C-alpha positions, 0 to 999 in steps of 0.5 A, a space after each residue: 768501164 774506161 776504154 783505151 786509146 793504145 798505139 802499138 809499135 809493130 804490127 807482128 807481135 804487136 798484132 798478139 797482144 792487140 787480139 786480147 786488148 780488143 775484146 775490152 773495146 778498146 781502140 788500136 792503132 798499129 805502126 807498121 809497114 805500108 804493106 801491112 797496114 794497108 791489108 789490116 786496113 782492108 781485113 784486119 788481122 788473124 792470130 792463130 791460138 792453139 788452146 789445150 783440148 782443141 784439136 783445131 786452134 782458134 783464130 781470132 779475126 780482129 774485124 769479130 772483136 768488140 775493139 777497132 783496129 787500124 793501121 799506119 806508118 810512123 809519120 804524122 802520129 801524135 802519141 798524146 792522142 793515147 793512154 798507153 804505148 806499147 813497144 813490140 818492134 825489135 830493139 833495133 827497128 828504133 833507129 830507122 828514120 821515122 820510127 826513131 822520131 816517133 819514139 822521141 816524140 812518145 818519149 817527150 809526151 810522158 805517156 806511159 810506155 810499156 815495151 814489150 821487146 826481149 831488149 828492155 829499153 834502157 831507162 826501163 834499167 834506170 829502175 833497177 837499183 845500183 846499176 851503172 847504168 852509162 856502162 850498159 849503153 854499149 849493149 843497144 844498137 843506139 842508146 841514143 833513141 833513149 835518151 828523152 825516156 823518164 824511166 817513171 814512164 817506162 815499164 817492161 813486158 816480158 814477152 814470153 808467148 812465142 808468135 811466128 808469121 806462117 810464111 805461106 800467108 799474108 802478112 796479116 796472119 800470126 801463129 802462136 806457137 807458144 800460148 803462155 802469159 804476158 808478165 809486165 810491171 807496174 810503173 811507177 805512178 799508180 794512175 798508169 798501172 790503173 791502166 795496165 790493172 784494167 787491161 788485165 781484167 778484160 784480158 782474163 774475162 775474155 771469152 771466145 765464141 767456139 762451136 763448143 760454146 764460149 771458151 777462156 783462151 790463154 795468152 793472158 796479161 799478168 800485171 806485177 809489182 816486182 820490177 824483176 819478174 819481166 827479167 825471168 826472160 833472160 834466162 831462157 835467152 841465155 840458155 837458149 835463144 842465143 845458143 842458137 846461134 852456132 859458128 856457121 849456122 843455127 839449131 833449134 831452141 830444143 837443141 841448144 838447151 837440151 843436146 847439153 842440159 848441163 851446160 844450158 842449166 849452169 848458165 840458167 841458173 847463172 843468170 836467176 842468181 844474177 837477177 837475185 843480186 839485183 833485188 829480184 826474189 826467186 819467186 820472180 823467176 822461172 826455174 829451170 826445170 819449167 824452162 827445160 820442158 818448155 824447151 821441148 816443144 821449142 822446134 824452130 831456132 830463135 828470131 836472133 839466129 834467123 836473123 844473123 841467118 839472114 844477114 841481120 847487121 844489128 839485131 838485140 843482145 839482150 846477150 851482151 847487156 847481161 854479160 855487161 851487168 855481171 860485169 857490174 857485179 864481178 862475175 862471168 861465164 864461160 859459156 856466155 863469154 863465148 856466146 857474145 863472142 860468137 855473135 859479135 863475130 858472126 854479126 861482124 861478118 854480116 856488115 862485112 859483106 853488106 858494105 
């Protein structure tokens, strides 16, 4: 069985995927901040994973898993040393010094690159037929960071599992709050897709030694032939995540979805219909009822709302991306337009304050 060298940019969300891949004996290098790297190199990382039917979550300790983990900064990393690169940071972070240069080196290396952002990398949008790609650039914090990529070497993995870093814990601890699956689209290239299929098998086969015996763990990696499957996240983001943003604060995703369920349904179905117009089949997408049920447990504001509240000058703008795609198809939704305008306004206020 092949083991791979995998480079993951971003250690918070990256450690969730890493915890699953380590079961297959792969070697993982996390690119992160110095304090995180120091701690991970000294003590590994922990992921707390809720398992159905168990009172206590399982704690995955990277030091006790078959694979190897190392961490460090963006400098001195050669993407050519790796079989696969994962992008696990939020989109605005790729324009920061050091990361930007590493991302460009990843692009030029043509090593298969899998994004786990809510915001699909711009080159992934090129894999969707019939879009005016240039017209989507304004949705990105700095679209030029994606210019060197070959779309054939880029795929998208939907970050459906939700996880947070508990504020009272060290930065090498991650707590999973919604243990759903990662859904990744195939690459255009069969050889690269074969790596994903091997990782899918390894994650599927993973068993954890619990006191009650070997148990299967949630959060699988599922490889899909349809390039539209990861876009199922868009409807969730627009009906839930971005609607956590309010004029003067934020609300939980549960409130955003359930305080006015008909509006949420209308936004959600509009986005799903848009994905179908792009070429998705309804089976690629998640029905509203299933999302609404999951949203009952989302008792925190989404990360976009928290970032705005904390004064972030830039956040991922999947809301704007969907609005621009709809516009190309001659469509709009008043709630989406209002959300985009509100987020624009809040970001503008944050930038003024920071100036």
